[in-house]
C-alpha positions as CSV (number, residue, x, y, z in Angstrom):
1,M,168.9,158.6,133.7
2,S,168.0,155.7,135.3
3,L,170.2,152.0,134.6
4,K,167.4,150.7,132.9
5,T,166.6,153.4,130.6
6,I,170.3,153.4,130.0
7,A,169.9,149.5,129.0
8,M,166.9,150.0,126.7
9,C,168.8,153.4,125.2
10,G,171.7,150.8,124.5
11,L,169.1,148.2,122.8
12,A,167.9,151.0,121.1
13,C,171.7,152.2,120.3
14,A,172.2,148.5,119.0
15,A,169.6,148.4,116.4
16,F,170.6,152.1,114.7
17,T,174.2,151.0,114.4
18,V,174.3,150.0,110.2
19,G,172.4,152.7,108.1
20,C,171.0,155.4,110.3
21,G,173.1,158.4,108.3
22,G,172.2,161.8,109.5
23,A,173.7,164.5,112.1
24,P,176.1,163.3,115.1
25,G,173.2,161.9,117.9
26,A,171.5,160.4,116.0
27,M,170.6,157.8,118.1
28,D,168.5,159.4,120.7
29,S,166.6,156.7,122.9
30,V,163.8,154.7,124.1
31,S,161.8,156.7,126.9
32,E,158.7,157.5,128.2
33,G,157.2,154.5,126.1
34,A,158.2,156.3,122.9
35,L,160.6,154.4,120.2
36,R,163.2,157.3,118.8
37,A,165.9,157.8,116.0
38,T,167.2,160.4,113.6
39,I,167.7,158.5,110.1
40,G,169.2,160.2,107.4
41,P,168.9,158.9,103.2
42,A,170.7,155.7,104.1
43,G,167.8,154.7,106.2
44,G,167.6,152.5,109.0
45,E,165.6,150.3,111.7
46,L,163.4,151.3,114.8
47,L,163.0,147.7,116.6
48,G,160.9,147.4,120.0
49,A,162.7,146.2,123.3
50,A,161.3,142.1,124.6
51,G,159.2,143.3,127.3
52,S,158.4,146.9,126.4
53,A,154.9,148.6,125.4
54,L,156.3,148.3,122.3
55,E,157.5,144.7,121.7
56,G,157.2,143.1,118.4
57,V,157.1,146.7,116.7
58,R,160.0,146.8,113.9
59,V,160.1,149.8,111.6
60,V,162.3,149.8,108.6
61,I,163.2,153.2,106.5
62,P,165.2,151.9,103.2
63,A,167.9,153.5,102.1
64,G,166.2,157.0,99.9
65,A,163.1,156.6,101.4
66,L,164.6,160.4,103.1
67,S,166.5,162.9,101.9
68,A,167.4,164.3,105.0
69,A,167.7,163.1,108.3
70,T,164.9,162.9,110.2
71,E,163.9,161.8,113.8
72,I,161.3,159.0,113.4
73,T,159.2,158.5,116.2
74,V,156.7,155.1,116.9
75,R,155.2,155.5,120.3
76,P,151.5,153.8,121.5
77,S,148.9,155.5,120.2
78,A,144.9,155.3,121.0
79,S,143.1,157.3,118.2
80,A,139.3,158.7,118.5
81,V,138.8,157.3,115.1
82,A,137.2,153.7,115.7
83,L,138.0,151.4,112.9
84,P,135.3,150.4,110.4
85,S,132.7,148.5,112.0
86,T,133.3,145.2,109.8
87,A,136.8,145.1,111.1
88,T,138.5,144.2,114.5
89,R,141.5,145.3,116.2
90,C,143.6,142.8,117.3
91,G,146.5,144.2,118.2
92,P,148.0,147.5,120.1
93,E,147.9,150.8,118.1
94,F,151.2,152.8,117.0
95,S,151.4,156.1,116.1
96,I,154.6,156.5,113.5
97,E,156.0,159.8,113.1
98,P,155.8,162.4,111.2
99,A,153.0,161.7,111.2
100,D,151.9,162.1,107.0
101,L,155.6,161.9,106.3
102,A,155.3,160.8,102.7
103,L,158.6,158.3,101.1
104,A,160.5,158.3,98.4
105,Q,160.2,154.7,99.1
106,P,158.3,152.6,100.9
107,A,158.8,151.4,104.8
108,E,158.5,148.2,106.0
109,V,156.4,147.8,109.4
110,T,155.6,144.6,111.3
111,L,153.1,144.7,114.0
112,P,152.2,142.5,116.8
113,F,148.9,141.0,117.2
114,D,147.5,138.8,119.6
115,E,146.5,135.0,117.7
116,V,143.0,134.8,120.4
117,T,141.7,137.2,119.3
118,V,142.2,136.2,115.6
119,T,140.8,132.7,116.2
120,A,138.5,133.8,118.1
121,N,137.0,135.8,115.2
122,E,137.7,132.6,113.0
123,R,140.2,133.7,111.0
124,F,143.9,132.6,110.1
125,D,147.3,134.6,110.8
126,D,147.3,134.7,106.9
127,E,144.6,136.8,107.1
128,V,145.5,140.0,109.8
129,K,146.1,142.8,108.1
130,V,146.9,146.5,109.1
131,W,144.8,149.6,109.2
132,A,146.3,152.7,108.4
133,L,144.9,156.2,109.4
134,D,144.7,158.2,106.3
135,G,145.7,161.9,107.6
136,A,144.1,163.6,105.1
137,S,140.3,162.0,105.1
138,G,140.8,160.9,109.0
139,K,139.1,157.9,107.7
140,W,141.2,154.1,108.5
141,G,142.7,152.5,105.0
142,Q,143.6,148.7,105.1
143,K,147.0,147.5,104.3
144,L,147.6,143.3,103.3
145,Q,150.2,141.9,104.6
146,T,153.6,141.1,102.6
147,D,155.1,138.6,105.1
148,G,154.1,137.4,108.4
149,A,154.7,135.0,111.4
150,A,152.9,133.5,115.0
151,G,151.9,136.9,116.4
152,S,153.4,139.4,113.8
153,V,152.2,141.3,110.7
154,T,153.7,142.7,107.6
155,V,152.6,145.2,105.6
156,Q,154.2,148.5,103.3
157,L,153.7,151.8,104.1
158,Q,154.1,155.1,101.7
159,A,153.8,157.1,104.4
160,L,153.7,157.2,108.4
161,T,150.8,157.1,110.2
162,T,149.0,155.2,112.9
163,V,148.3,151.8,112.6
164,A,146.9,148.5,114.2
165,A,146.7,144.8,113.1
166,G,143.3,143.3,112.9
167,V,141.2,141.3,111.1
168,N,137.5,140.9,108.9
169,P,135.6,139.0,110.8
170,P,133.1,136.6,108.7
171,A,130.2,137.6,107.7
172,S,127.3,135.2,109.4
173,T,126.1,134.2,105.6
174,D,130.3,132.1,105.7
175,V,129.3,130.4,108.8
176,V,128.3,127.5,109.1
177,H,127.6,127.1,113.0
178,F,126.8,122.6,114.4
179,Q,127.4,120.4,117.5
180,L,128.9,117.4,117.8
181,V,126.4,115.1,119.7
182,P,128.2,112.7,121.7
183,N,127.9,108.8,121.5
184,P,125.5,107.8,123.2
185,K,127.6,104.3,123.9
186,F,130.7,105.8,125.5
187,A,129.1,109.5,126.6
188,R,129.9,109.0,130.5
189,C,134.0,108.6,129.6
190,L,133.7,111.6,127.5
191,A,132.4,113.6,130.0
192,Q,133.7,115.3,133.1
193,Y,131.4,116.0,135.1
194,P,129.1,112.6,133.7
195,D,126.7,112.7,136.5
196,D,126.0,116.3,136.0
197,P,123.4,116.9,133.4
198,S,123.8,120.7,133.6
199,R,127.4,120.3,132.4
200,Q,127.6,117.6,129.7
201,P,130.1,117.8,126.9
202,A,129.3,120.7,124.6
203,I,131.2,120.7,121.3
204,A,130.6,124.0,118.5
205,V,131.5,124.1,114.8
206,D,131.8,126.6,112.9
207,V,132.9,126.2,109.1
208,V,133.9,129.7,107.3
209,R,133.2,129.5,103.8
210,G,136.3,130.7,102.0
211,D,137.4,131.7,98.5
212,L,139.9,129.1,98.0
213,N,139.7,126.8,100.9
214,D,137.1,126.4,103.9
215,G,138.3,127.3,107.9
216,L,136.6,124.6,110.4
217,F,136.8,126.3,114.3
218,L,135.7,123.7,117.2
219,K,135.6,124.0,120.8
220,A,134.6,121.8,123.5
221,E,133.7,122.3,126.5
222,G,133.3,119.9,129.6
223,M,135.9,116.8,128.4
224,K,137.1,114.6,130.4
225,P,140.8,117.1,130.8
226,G,143.5,115.2,129.0
227,L,141.8,112.7,126.5
228,S,143.2,113.0,123.5
229,F,141.4,112.5,120.1
230,D,141.1,111.7,116.0
231,L,139.1,114.3,114.2
232,F,137.9,112.5,110.6
233,T,135.5,113.7,108.1
234,V,133.3,110.6,107.0
235,E,130.6,110.2,104.7
236,H,127.8,108.3,107.4
237,S,127.1,109.1,111.1
238,S,125.6,106.7,113.3
239,L,123.2,108.9,114.4
240,L,120.1,110.0,113.2
241,A,119.4,113.8,113.3
242,D,117.5,113.4,116.7
243,G,120.8,112.4,118.2
244,T,119.8,109.0,118.9
245,A,121.7,105.8,117.5
246,D,120.6,104.9,113.6
247,P,119.2,101.7,114.0
248,S,120.5,100.8,110.0
249,F,123.8,102.3,110.6
250,K,126.4,99.6,108.8
251,N,129.8,101.9,109.1
252,F,131.4,104.9,109.1
253,G,132.2,104.5,104.9
254,L,134.6,107.1,103.3
255,A,137.3,108.8,106.3
256,W,139.2,111.3,106.0
257,Y,141.9,112.4,109.2
258,Q,141.7,116.0,109.4
259,S,143.4,117.4,112.3
260,D,144.3,115.6,116.3
261,V,142.1,116.8,120.0
262,Q,143.3,117.5,122.9
263,A,141.7,117.9,126.2
264,D,143.6,120.8,128.0
265,D,143.1,120.5,132.0
266,N,140.4,122.2,132.2
267,G,138.4,120.1,129.9
268,V,138.2,123.0,126.9
269,A,139.6,121.2,123.6
270,R,140.1,123.6,120.6
271,V,140.3,122.8,116.7
272,Q,141.5,125.0,113.6
273,I,141.5,123.7,110.5
274,R,142.2,125.3,106.9
275,T,141.0,122.7,103.9
276,I,138.4,121.8,101.3
277,L,135.5,120.9,103.5
278,L,132.1,122.7,102.5
279,D,130.2,120.8,99.8
280,Q,133.0,119.9,97.7
281,I,134.7,117.5,100.4
282,F,135.2,114.1,98.6
283,G,137.6,111.0,97.7
284,F,137.8,108.9,94.8
285,D,139.8,105.7,94.3
286,P,139.7,103.9,90.6
287,V,141.3,101.0,92.2
288,V,138.4,99.9,94.0
289,S,136.2,101.6,91.5
290,L,135.2,104.1,94.3
291,P,133.4,107.4,92.1
292,P,133.4,110.8,93.7
293,T,132.5,110.2,97.3
294,G,131.0,113.0,99.4
295,T,132.4,113.0,103.5
296,F,129.8,116.0,105.2
297,E,129.9,114.4,109.1
298,V,132.6,115.7,111.4
299,G,133.3,113.1,114.3
300,F,136.4,112.9,116.5
301,W,137.4,109.0,118.2
302,F,139.1,108.4,121.1
303,N,142.6,108.1,120.3
304,D,143.6,105.5,123.1
305,P,141.0,102.8,123.4
306,R,142.0,102.4,127.3
307,D,139.5,105.7,127.5
308,A,136.8,103.6,126.6
309,A,137.1,100.8,128.6
310,A,135.1,101.8,131.4
311,C,132.4,102.3,129.3
312,G,132.3,99.0,127.2
313,F,134.7,99.8,124.9
314,D,136.3,95.8,124.1
315,V,140.4,97.8,123.8
316,T,141.5,93.9,121.8
317,K,139.3,95.5,119.1
318,P,141.0,99.0,117.9
319,T,138.8,101.2,115.5
320,P,141.5,102.7,112.2
321,F,140.5,106.1,113.4
322,N,144.2,107.8,114.0
323,G,147.3,107.6,112.9
324,E,148.9,104.1,114.0
325,H,145.4,102.5,113.8
326,E,144.7,101.4,117.1
327,A,142.0,103.8,118.0
328,G,139.1,103.8,120.5
329,P,135.6,104.3,119.3
330,L,133.3,107.4,118.5
331,A,133.3,109.8,120.8
332,A,131.0,112.4,118.9
333,I,129.7,113.4,115.8
334,S,127.8,115.4,113.7
335,L,123.9,114.6,112.9
336,P,122.5,114.3,109.4
337,D,119.9,116.4,108.1
338,A,116.4,115.4,108.6
339,T,115.3,115.6,104.8
340,T,117.9,115.0,103.1
341,G,120.1,112.4,104.9
342,L,123.6,114.5,104.6
343,G,125.7,115.8,106.6
344,P,126.4,119.3,107.7
345,L,129.4,120.3,105.7
346,C,126.7,120.3,102.7
347,T,125.2,123.7,102.3
348,K,124.0,122.7,98.5
349,P,121.6,119.6,98.4
350,D,119.9,118.6,95.2
351,T,116.7,116.4,96.2
352,S,116.0,116.1,93.0
353,V,117.5,112.6,93.2
354,S,117.2,110.2,96.3
355,P,118.3,109.9,98.3
356,A,120.1,113.4,97.9
357,R,123.2,114.4,97.3
358,C,125.1,117.5,97.4
359,S,125.4,119.8,94.6
360,P,129.2,121.3,94.2
């Protein structure tokens, strides 16, 4: 046995010193990419070692789940059965054996997942589920999480089986897609390559409709590296539907601070927020007789006024669009609909009145 294997065995044994029960030699080892332990009626735990193929895996067999000492094995797996077409796997697949072993008390199983994959499928960590392979039918069943943390999901299993973390990407009918358009006055200060028309900033937004709230997923590319911005939803856009400046624009109206935005070293910025967004995002203030007012446009402002100074912004006259109320000018914003004049967060316009309003 190599020194590495002995060290891994030591880690495994440390995880099983409480409640393993059963025959002598209950703790086998971690070998050949598998995690093994003999667990009896008192219950026990299997824990994947850091740096191994089983890192992030935790299987807790509670007291009373097993009637006799049983060797439990966890190993990386690759089932020939594909997940349902409505599911996307976001973490490694593992088999927990003996397969189909029924438990008198459900086991608690924690699996790792890749947060980048979750975000790419426009979901949040608490929407990650676990798919469990049913031995009788040969089909995957879905288990909702009972607990979770960054990069991990926990479920309960009544029988041992093959499992994998995954998400259900939103249906296309639940996604509203639009672009933010750079403010023409300050576009050069926003762009990483201001003189290259083929590499101008591209800012895509997807808003996913949810039952209790909505999710916004923004990705910006071609930004000047290191710039920081402040994301707001506002009542009015300063641009017309064709992206040109609105000559009748007066102010942005009601504004809600939603998130900070940070461009990385490659000029890419990503934001994910969850709140009320589609059709029902509004504010009101009876003190100043402001009725319920929707904020259906999305935009972000230069956080530091000096970042826009080279494009003509007067740094002695900052805007209130950051936490210190000393921000720079608008950097990019969504466009209103050419017919209704409403922003893209309104998907149910009521055109029976003029001007059109959003119907919640």
